[in-house]
KETIMI-577934 format. One record per atom (N, C-alpha, C, O): x, y, z. Coordinates in steps of 0.001 Angstrom, whole numbers, plus 500000, padded with zeros to 6 digits. Layout:
XYZ;...
END
This chain:
774068483797764638;775202482984763969;776091482125765475;776585482659766468;776028480982765182;776540480015765933;778114480049765757;778783480336764765;778460479699766918;780320479583766825;780881479381765504;781644480120764883;780178477803765035;780921477202763762;780571477347762682;780915476634761740;779609478572762609;778575478794761602;779386479830760422;779940480831760876;779424479671759474;779915480939758454;778649482061757993;777473481748757806;779153483238757887;777941484202757786;777506483753756223;778146483441755219;776130483882756538;775608483667754681;775469484880754358;775224485839755090;775681484831752869;775723485863751971;774744485606750750;774794484485750245;773929486463750268;773516486282748922;774058487762748091;774156488873748613;774315487460746903;774926488104746191;774437488074744785;774344487202743921;774161489335744868;772798490116743524;773918490739742396;774731491558742825;773963490355740955;774778490574740275;776031490307740381;776874491143740704;776234489269740152;777217488392740772;778545488735740030;779518489251740580;778461488349738584;779141488389737565;779836487052738027;779279486183738698;781505487004737441;782093485778737395;782089485183738577;782064483976738820;782124486341739507;782709486027740911;783691486448741615;784212485749742485;784028487511741361;785159488176741897;785185488134743262;785898487548744077;784066489036743356;783759489616744954;782964488678745977;782378489020747004;783102487377745409;782247486460745990;783299485297746279;783086484417747114;784225485363745660;785643484646745794;786391485362747041;787030484779747917;786160486806746921;786843487355748276;785808487322749347;786275488007750257;785202487089749529;784287486653750892;784070485488751132;783476485236752181;784449484463750304;784530483255750739;785854483136751337;785913482465752368;787031483707750848;788431483585751195;788685484195752279;789825484129752739;787705484910752917;787296486053754403;786468485063755197;786448485299756405;785814484055754807;785069483292755686;783975483253755494;783416482538756326;783039483858754475;781602483822754384;781580482988753597;782587482685752956;779720482047753354;778979481251752710;778386482132751933;777718482993752505;778472482158750369;777402482581749424;776432481516749596;776861480451749151;775378481455750046;774136480887749538;773072480863748548;772253479955748402;773158481977747858;772476482282746962;773259483316745914;773760484349746359;773323483039744749;773850484502743687;773171484220742260;772827483189741682;773133485469741973;772433485940740546;772953486942739889;773257488064740295;773088486187738210;773416487272737285;772950486325736238;772820485113736068;772671487971735330;771746487563734085;772948487029732876;772638486345731902;774165487437733135;775238487231732023;775562485829731425;776228485298732314;775476485162730648;775520483683730417;777277483476730333;777586482286730269;778134484180730326;779492484095730412;779794484017731559;780644483217731952;779055484967732459;779634484896733999;779149484107734409;779874483608735270;777834483383734275;777341482412735104;778067481223734913;778365480607735936;778430480748733785;779825479552733037;780957479670733965;781518478683734441;781300480928734226;782613480916734805;782413481097736356;783354480994737143;781057481390736758;781034481399738185;780830479710738394;781571479249739263;780127478942737866;779933477512737933;780862476822738225;780866476043739179;782038477058737230;783410476502737036;784059476604738454;784775475720738922;783738477775739094;784931478095739891;784367478232741483;785157478363742418;782759478180741686;782223478775742581;780587478065743273;779989478158744344;780391477454742138;779209476738742253;777890477239741605;777994477805740517;776639477088742168;775133477162741560;775440478654741454;776201479325742150;774714479000740478;774002480517740346;772957480812739795;772717479964738935;772002481778739851;770759481672739580;770906482443738248;771466483499738539;770662482400736928;770902482779735518;769592483761735319;769735484564734397;768099483847736166;767450484797735605;767630486131735801;768462486613736569;766705486860734980;766718488095734971;766359488454736845;765744487699737598;766833489519737129;766353489947738900;764911490271738877;764180489874739785;764384491094737715;763364491934737558;762142490268737736;761142490465738425;762269489163737272;761851487920736964;761932487214738595;761339486139738678;762386487551739468;762951486703741032;761930487343741862;761889488573741826;760970486616742721;760078486806743560;761146486918744912;761991486068745194;760933487948745526;761586488215746832;761654486720747822;762514486374748633;760628486161747470;760417484635748877;761356483414747983;761501482259748386;761907483932746769;762364482810746087;764112483045746691;764845482201746175;764673483763747410;765712484338747889;765863484248749152;765275485064749862;766797483097749817;767099482595750996;767300484012751750;767617485051751170;767027483861753357;767806484883754474;769133484366754601;769550483214754477;769904485788754959;771199486016754896;771850486751755586;771167487763755743;773123486882756290;773610487978756766;774098488941756151;774501489903756806;774166488941755100;774908489918754360;774518490263753034;774372489209752416;774284491232752320;773831491086750983;774595491873749939;774377493083749995;775175491600749294;776286492199748396;775830492612747113;774925491967746582;776286493511746589;775248493726744666;776724494839744003;777252495852744463;776956494077742836;777663494941742202;776446495107740860;776398494403739852;775476496317741241;775011496446739952;775307497269739149;776091498151739499;774837497258737950;775429497264736475;776123499052736995;775600499903737713;777555499060736209;778097500536736825;778156500943735353;778588502094735291;777842500359733939;778268501183733140;777318502709732693;777682503595731919;776057502624733456;775193503976733071;776098505022733922;775904506199733617;777054504779734940;777384506063735837;779050505974735684;779804506443736537;779498505318734494;781097505289733859;781324506068733408;780577506446732505;782582506874733761;783237507884732722;783551507185731497;783601507944730530;783759506064731265;783922505417729886;782722504993729283;782813504130728410;781596505446729591;780489505497729113;779590506447728616;780141507519728369;778006506400728315;777739507774728088;777090509084729340;776735510262729302;777243507834730502;776715509006731130;775365508983731812;775189509740732767;774227508041731333;772992508475731291;772150507867732729;770960507733733014;773357507610733392;772869507255734899;771797506840735032;771595505856734321;770573507286735931;769319506423736218;768455506709734725;767360506170734564;768989507511733770;767916507598732967;768109506141731794;767326505831730897;769137505590732102;769271504168731679;768855503282732105;769504502755733009;767742502745731738;767347500956732706;768090500295733407;767672499744734425;769372500212732997;770008499245733965;770756500128735364;771334499541736279;770606501492735286;770761502443736312;770014502453737770;770487502647738890;768296502095737228;767815501912738088;767508500381738746;766550500197739497;768322499458738415;768524498119738951;768820497925740148;768674496800740626;769324499018740937;769659499523742120;768575499302742957;768716498845744091;767456499609742452;765984499613743075;765496497905743556;764722497564744451;766204497139742679;765486495686742510;766771495224743628;766662494022743872;767567495656744125;768889495365745327;767649496012746585;767239495262747471;767320497027746506;766343497455747465;765328496911747776;764882496994748921;764756496249746838;763309495438747113;763913494414747701;763418494204748809;764828493642747408;765169492633748415;765860492904749882;765858492186750883;766281493824749722;766867494732751183;765634494764752392;765753494569753602;764551495049751677;763351495395752506;762774494288752965;762366494289754126;762638493223752210;762180492068752887;763246491150753668;762979490637754755;764493490991753006;765128489787754094;766255491187755253;767103490583755910;766278492237755409;766664492968756151;768211492368756344;768168491826757448;769177492250755954;770461491154756407;770973492680756889;770867493839756486;771699491828758195;772615492805758978;773530493518757910;773250494714757832;774258493235757305;774908494125756571;774503494144754786;773804493315754203;775054495125754301;775064495417752712;776162496033752336;776649497012752903;776634495422751262;777654496317750549;777518496282748850;777466495271748150;777481497612748438;777203497970746866;778553498429746367;779182499137747154;779126498149745174;780231498327744978;779827498991743372;778940498450742711;780592500231742834;780050500700741855;781488501541741342;782444501627742113;781519502066740138;782462503156739822;782351504584740557;781371504780741275;783221505479740419;782710506372740979;782338507265740809;782220508249741539;781942506984739257;780776508079738450;779241508159739188;778385509041739110;779250506889739925;777814506813740600;778137508121741856;777308508219742760;779016508815741852;778342509744743096;778329511300742240;777969512348742776;778688511210741155;778185512987740758;777019512479739722;776927513198738726;776096511349739777;775395510856738831;773690511631739879;773270511499741029;773245512365738685;771724513390739621;770649511891739536;770682510943738752;769864512149740547;768519510949740340;767284511607739539;767394512811739311;766598511221739272;765663511357738786;765239512850738894;765386513637737959;764675513204740161;764380514288740510;765364515488741138;765023516356741943;766727515281740517;767592516461740339;768471515938741969;769510516571742154;768197515107742843;769639514980743522;770260514286743392;770102513683742330;771375513821744255;772476512781743868;772166511932744253;771649511881745369;772350510874743476;772063509313743405;772636508853744774;771999507977745359;773704509314745324;774172508802746491;773446509276747621;773420508659748686;772885510296747431;772066510810748411;771094509744748730;770953509220749835;770303509421747429;768845509002747583;769075507574748134;768306507011748912;770530506914747511;770460505399747895;771091505542749458;770728504663750240;771898506456749915;771846506559751546;770565506828752350;770559506183753399;769405507646752150;768555508008752402;767729506572752413;767458506014753476;767450506165751444;766752504870751312;767389503440752317;766759502535752864;768399503628752279;769084502512753543;769049502926754759;769004502092755664;769065504384755058;769291504681756375;767358504755757251;767003504672758426;766556504949755904;765121505119756569;763885504457755635;762727504870755683;764243503598754967;763307502875753940;763243501710754043;762515501048753304;764162501056755198;764683499509755347;764273499026756777;765096499139757685;763086498513757009;763240498377758736;763468499591759528;763077500756759455;764375498800760452;765135500453761336;765951500863760589;766078502031760957;766805500663759532;767374501034758937;768630500975759130;768856500078759941;769964501700758645;771466501210758038;772186502307758648;771822503456758397;773264502067759497;774174502943759745;775313502944758167;776051501990757917;775234504056757378;775663503731756314;776893504528755901;776958505733756144;778024503764755180;779343504873755349;779848504450753626;779696503442752937;780358505489753450;780939504909751457;782177505970751579;782437506978752237;782779505187750593;784272505813750062;784659505689748893;784268504579748530;785341506305747876;785912505813746946;786996505336747112;787818506209747389;787443504247747070;788545503506747277;789453503201746255;788905503096745157;790657503027746260;791539502512744723;792236501316745390;792998501245746354;791532500071744252;792217498774744567;793517498715744847;793736497684745483;794688499476744630;795881499014744704;796414499579746461;797535499362746920;795441500218747100;795651500390748361;794982499081748990;794718499239750182;794836498535748766;794420496690749380;794697495296748527;794166494187748479;795866495981747852;796629494852747828;796511494165746256;796857493025745948;795993495073745474;795409494711744041;796295495562742966;796189496776742791;797055494821742383;798082495319741429;797629496472740056;798057496561738905;796690497167740737;795897497811739738;795736499386740234;795519499240741437;795727500466740033;794836501875740027;793726501930739469;793421502379738364;792854501256740604;791177501201740325;790511501634741174;790479501220742333;789644502876740541;788727503537741719;787150503236741588;786404503306740611;786911502867742965;785301502350742839;784748502929744208;785504503056745171;783708503199744253;782868503675745288;782296502374745824;781547501587745247;782840502309747133;781925501017747973;781054501771748759;781254502956749022;779829500944749249;779018501594750170;778723500630750824;778166499676750283;779069500634752371;778519499433753069;777662500186754313;778040501149754980;776005499222754447;775471499707755422;775302498522756585;775159497337756283;775336498992757898;775226497837759143;773660498182759805;773447499269760341;772852497369759723;772014497855760388;771844498027761667;772480497367762489;771086498810761950;771254499862762985;771042498911764623;771556499150765716;770433498204764361;770290497275765770;771284496818766422;771311496423767588;772403496894765386;773812495988765663;774604496740766284;775480496277767015;774363498469766030;775183499162766938;776950499641766497;777860500161767143;776818499164765113;778273499441764661;778037500443763258;776962500281762681;778968501440762706;779366502115761867;780717501411761465;781764501169762066;780308501217760354;781753500758759640;782881501781759227;782817502923758772;783672501162759471;785398502039759108;786051501207758172;786212499998758338;786509501994756973;787221501578756148;788752501083756635;789426501597757528;789013500233756009;790182499538756708;791442500519755937;791242500889754780;792724500905756644;793626501763756233;794670500836755266;795035499695755548;795055501593754075;795973501196753177;796829500503753563;797512500859754524;797082499077752799;798438498390752666;799483498562752234;799651499725751870;800465497795752069;801473498366751971;801617498068749946;800876497175749535;802359498667749045;801958498313747710;803409497773747107;803925498022746018;803737497202747864;805081496249747521;804410495227746850;803356494661747139;805532494999745471;805130493684744686;803809494172743994;803204493184743577;803283495096743779;801972495187742846;802615495980741544;801903496806740973;804036495717741046;804252496569739948;803933495205739017;803590494091739412;804163495676737656;803750494687736254;805082493407736355;804962492203736129;806463494256736820;807329493106736764;807186492139737734;807930491169737586;806311492117738860;805851491264740038;804544490261739302;804242489095739553;803929491251738297;802563490366738239;802748489453736943;802171488365736923;803486489831735922;803936489297734987;804727488221734745;804911487575733714;805233488104736003;806363487141735693;805999485737736414;805172485672737323;806602484787735986;806436483216736649;805095482837736229;804577481993736960;804578483135735499;803005482377735153;803675481008734315;804236481070733221;803447479719735168;803736478660734702;802563478192733286;801338478252733178;803421477833732572;803045477355731134;801870476661731024;801094476779730075;801669475714732260;800417474899731903;799458475484732657;798632474680733090;799253476878733030;798379477187733519;797048477770732435;797482478399731470;795975477670732476;795085477552731204;794687479241730846;794799479838731917;794397479917730082;793942481016729387;794867481644729172;794818482837729475;795802481223728703;796703482290728367;796882482833726768;797947482658726175;795835483445726195;795404483470724918;794944484866725043;794128485338725836;795865485635723778;795026487384723943;794312487333722550;794294486482721660;793724488573722694;792825488927721717;793418489827720722;793692490988721025;793674489259719316;794443490106718510;794221491682718445;793160492230718744;795129492194718102;795354493943718003;794424494088716268;794030493037715764;794285494831715857;793961495723714654;795157496251714082;796000496951714642;795132495699712511;796260496254712018;796821497618712171;798032497749711990;796161498562712455;796095500009712387;796369500193713908;796601501342714282;796369499407714626;796648499747716177;798113499048716503;798950499640717184;798379497494715852;799656496912715819;800874498318714837;801996498712715154;800222498603713955;801212499745713415;801925500870714447;803085501245714622;800397501267715135;800842502385716684;801936501705717365;803121502036717376;801433500808717874;802002500508719341;803714500373719165;804589500703719965;803816499864718037;805517499541718065;805956501258718290;807088501553718673;805459501753718152;806202503226718662;806086503671719960;806599504689720425;805390502867720525;804889503078722053;806154502335722962;806480501148722983;806757503559723734;807541502759724532;807263502377726114;806334503070726529;807709501612726982;807068501575728312;807089502741728916;808062503466729123;805570502960729299;805484503970730207;804635505369729398;804071506388729798;804913504764728110;804305505623727109;802874505825726689;802020505304727407;802420506624725449;801087506404724898;801025506756723580;802104506694722991;799938507157722852;799665507246721678;800132508805721457;799620509446720539;800909509275722136;801647510376722082;802999510456721709;803603511477721380;803455509247721789;805014509055721806;805021508594720218;806145508471719733;803670508272719183;803884507840717812;803831508912717087;803046509838717293;804731508859716110;805365509806715189;803800510524714464;802749509896714342;803952511479714196;802708512471713891;802349511479712507;801201511082712310;803171511237711845;803195511023710449;802360509319710257;801700508923709296;802656508686711373;802074507288711663;800551507481712215;799871506494711934;800104508108712658;798774508246713087;797938508087711808;798332508449710699;796709507495712068;795631507211711671;794740508751711378;794923509651712198;794135508910710626;793709510346710301;792813511237711586;792780512429711891;791894509564712331;791246510378713391;791546510736714424;790907511232715352;793204510324714192;794241510640715642;794906511930715488;795220512701716395;795117512102713990;795630513419713869;795087514177713936;795518515225714418;793892514044713500;792583515204714011;792375515643715513;792267516848715738;792303514603716712;792993514938718007;793877515409718077;793939516455718723;794935514911717488;796366515734718151;796340517173717557;796954518114718059;795669517240716586;795753518781716012;794685520093716887;794299521216716561;794519519279718033;793607519829718691;793495519444720013;792346519440720455;794639519026720972;794612518249721930;793658519026723129;793114518218723882;793395520357723397;792840521165724027;791081521030723996;790353521024724989;790736520948722834;789147520560722748;788980519139723211;788060518825723967;790123518029722631;789341516673723060;790200516324724389;790505515150724594;790618517417725357;791033517252726701;792148516309726847;792210515605727856;793026516238725931;794301515698726099;794396514333726291;795011513994727302;793839513247725411;793401512034725725;794640511376725592;795619511652724897;794419510437726401;795719509648726802;795555507911726290;795624506871726946;795352508129725077;794949506957724391;796187505757724143;797322506196723952;795999504343724143;797246503551723934;798339503820725108;799525504103724936;797635503658726372;798764503911727391;799459502321727535;798977501189727560;800485502734727592;801461501223727941;802196501656729395;802861502674729585;801942500783730193;802432500887731386;804115500041731469;804336499054730766;805014500531732282;805962499913732282;805947498809733393;805011498459734113;807137498390733342;807486497118734038;807051497800735566;806142497403736295;807770498679735755;807930499560737384;806936500290737496;807080501348738110;805556499927736905;804566500702737446;803342499905737817;803203498854737191;802239500269738903;801291499797738665;800306500113737626;800107501282737296;799607499013737033;798819499163735957;797713499838736415;797351499855737591;797061500510735309;795537501063735427;794419500592735299;794664499628734574;793150500574735517;791985500412735353;791924499411734209;792149499867733088;791659498148734320;791220497196733146;789849497457732969;789221497691734001;789073497474731617;787836497660731387;787524496326730945;788369495435730856;786211496186730647;785652495327730179;785339495691728600;784671494798728077;785548496411728013;786341496532726755;787218496000725943;787312495459724841;788061496459727196;789598495692726697;790319496510725365;791220495958724735;789827497886725004;790021498880724148;791759499624724384;792079500368725311;792474499246723484;793543500589724000;793383501867723984;794329502586724307;792401502303723682;791721503612723909;791008503875724801;790481504987724803;790752502968725840;789925503099727026;790831502627728419;790465502964729545;792137501751728161;792596501057729104;793937500844728810;794222500576727643;794786500911729621;796194500263729646;796256498842729496;796432498172730514;796147498322728475;795751496663728011;797159496463727190;797539495306727011;797727497252726823;799016496776726109;799766496442726785;799768496914727922;801003495221726296;801847494674727409;802984495754727257;803064496629726395;804100495403728610;804892496362728572;806013496205727560;806846497084727338;805961494675726788;807336494127726346;806482493818725241;807291492937724951;805829493737724574;805589492694723529;804311493429722969;803504493856723794;804030493635721393;802995494198720773;801992493149720714;801929492250719876;801096493395721846;799855492649721699;799196493184723045;799767493911723857;797836492678723147;797142492893724427;797355492185725622;796935491040725456;797802492336726720;797510491394727710;796672490082727433;795570490169726892;797224488827727822;796468487874727515;795517487830728770;795573488681729658;794759486914728770;793587486790729448;794020486382730905;793257486841731755;795080485617731407;795226485296732665;796287486097732796;796672485932733953;797276487211732025;797607488474732801;796835489353733242;797114489884734317;795652489738732517;794740490679733065;794073489837734486;793920490443735547;793792488698734360;793218488401735552;794312488418736700;793902488664737834;795553488200736530;796745488447737984;796306490122738223;796413490692739309;795746490817736841;795918492170737403;794425492370738255;794232493291739048;793660491560737996;792404491795738789;792672490767740126;791697490427740796;793683490412740389;793876489577741494;793128488177741798;792985487758742947;792571487357740412;792455486256740442;793564485140740597;794656484993740048;792876484405741552;794417483398741569;794516482381740424;793528482173739721;795799481673740192;795757481320739003;795051480178738661;794657479952737517;794828479247739882;793517478463739753;792370478541739297;791701477564738959;791921480016739220;790902480442738854;790483479968737227;791207480436736348;789685479331736927;789728479167735205;788461480182734796;787700480724735598;788440480272733672;787570480859732730;786806479896731653;786320478790731892;786821480575730440;786046479634729736;787360479279728687;788413479915728649;786968477956727753;787742477597726866;788411478350725715;787621479070725103;789203478359725435;790026479357724744;789748479526723196;790702479638722426;788428479545722733;787712479763721690;787990481060721267;788174481902722145;788077481493719728;788025482555719542;786680483456720121;786616484608720552;785769482532719953;784228483457720051;784570483569721672;784298484732721971;785014482918722763;785156483119724181;786214484380724924;786199484945726017;787300484483723432;788118485280724200;787755486399724852;787945486716726026;787105487080723801;786406488758724104;785537488885725121;785329489904725779;784850487443725281;783844487255726431;784913486888728003;784639486600729168;785748487024727493;786458486715729186;787283488020729413;787635488303730558;787613488852728321;788081490018728880;786726491158729078;786930492340729353;785266490545728877;784456491358729240;784100491479730569;784019492463731304;783782489600730848;783677489771732654;784909489859733633;784762490001734847;786046489771733059;787156490075734082;787349491654734066;787845492117735093;787068492441733172;787088493902733187;785999494238734130;786371495086734941;784661493816734304;783503493938734972;783557493484736439;782615493624737219;784492493046736683;784907491576738452;785234492871738932;785825493728738276;784726493015740397;785604492862741498;786577492679741685;786781491466741729;787832493527741922;788968492491742414;789004491564743237;788673492019744332;789243490445743294;789157489586744282;790124490239745664;789452490516746657;791268490427745732;791903491176746523;791297492104747378;791390491941748595;790663493093746887;790068494216747269;788608493736748213;788214494379749186;788108492799747817;786860492323748165;787147491139749203;786181490752749861;788325490561749398;788698490035750567;789485490959751627;789520490558752790;789980491907751369;790234492974752360;788997493629752890;788998494078754037;787957493708752131;786708494330752740;786047493452753457;785498493867754477;785967492408753196;785141491386753587;785990490979754966;785285491058755972;786976490677755141;788034490272756358;787555491845757412;787158491810758576;787733492948756656;787114493903757994;785615494008758501;785236494498759565;784912493482757581;783470493366757692;783163492477759119;782594492856760143;783824491004758754;783831489756759365;784325490548761077;783611490601762079;785454490967760949;786302491484762289;785103492853763241;784790492863764431;784679493896762065;784238494690762992;782490494467763180;781775495223763839;782066493362762503;780592493190762944;780230491385763581;779578491046764569;780919490571762603;780684489262762544;781356488724763883;780740488110764754;782764489058763921;783447488417764981;783018489189766275;783658488859767274;782182490031766434;781755490820767660;780732489973767863;780740489596769035;779809489485767203;778683488811767352;778806487467768147;777970487023768934;780286486766767712;780639485513767925;781268485927769453;781478485075770317;781462486994769589;782051486766770894;781065487297772286;781337486928773429;779971488153771986;778477488003772500;778129486651772609;777817486463773785;778012485443771852;777464484220772147;778042483516773019;777424482599773560;779478483824773371;780167483104773974;780097483252775537;780790482533776257;
END
């Protein structure tokens, strides 16, 4: 890599570009990206440039350029606690193997995988832990192999106004002689909702929300800041919620309809944006966070635009933003990779 050249990046399962934008801000250049989701593709093109929209299964490795780093947020739903946890028995769970197919041929200097923390407890087909299979594949099945580090990180430790736990796996090719070290946590000043939700200019696009059901609207008016469905009077609950309330131990005391207060850091924003599985209710108003608000919670800048505000597009925007890697998390990790790997290369070349 020459002194004036940015490290080249190829991005698999790119989504709408949260990870790629973070790496761009850290000084990397994405030379090829791929995602099968059409809504994600449309947003990516609006903000970051071209993206290959084909199914990764249809792409030959020789169609993908060589690069210094490969990143991949392969589908996380098979490993998610919010899903059915079929893991590798879900066909999407094996898409990790498509990443490996590319890595074996391209041998990038650095690899980064991002996924839900449920991946760490998922079993492979033969009964091994999936994480152990991934580490072994990267260490022993890809050329001379990679030094692999992985960790469950909380996005709020890296400047994201959201407590979002994800596993990050980073491999550095063994001939480079570096084992990646995760950066120390940053200050959490100004990450609470009162900072995130304030001062959104009226001319910023995508300030539209997905309306809640009449049942949900009837419930949330009883939920204070910092509260949940447990604050709703029993007689105001729908029959299915009464059934759960009647036997909280059986249902593991679920915390549905969480309404974070302005003095809290928000919880994980999910792709479904349902109040039953994430804190999506605005602290002050009886509605979901709007698109721009969840974009801020995911640390997208206000000049990052999504789709047109048509009813059809609104749920699609919640989905792709909820699936994205938070931009600030990606940027902090990318800056640490730049410092630990590529800055050393520049020094050695001088």
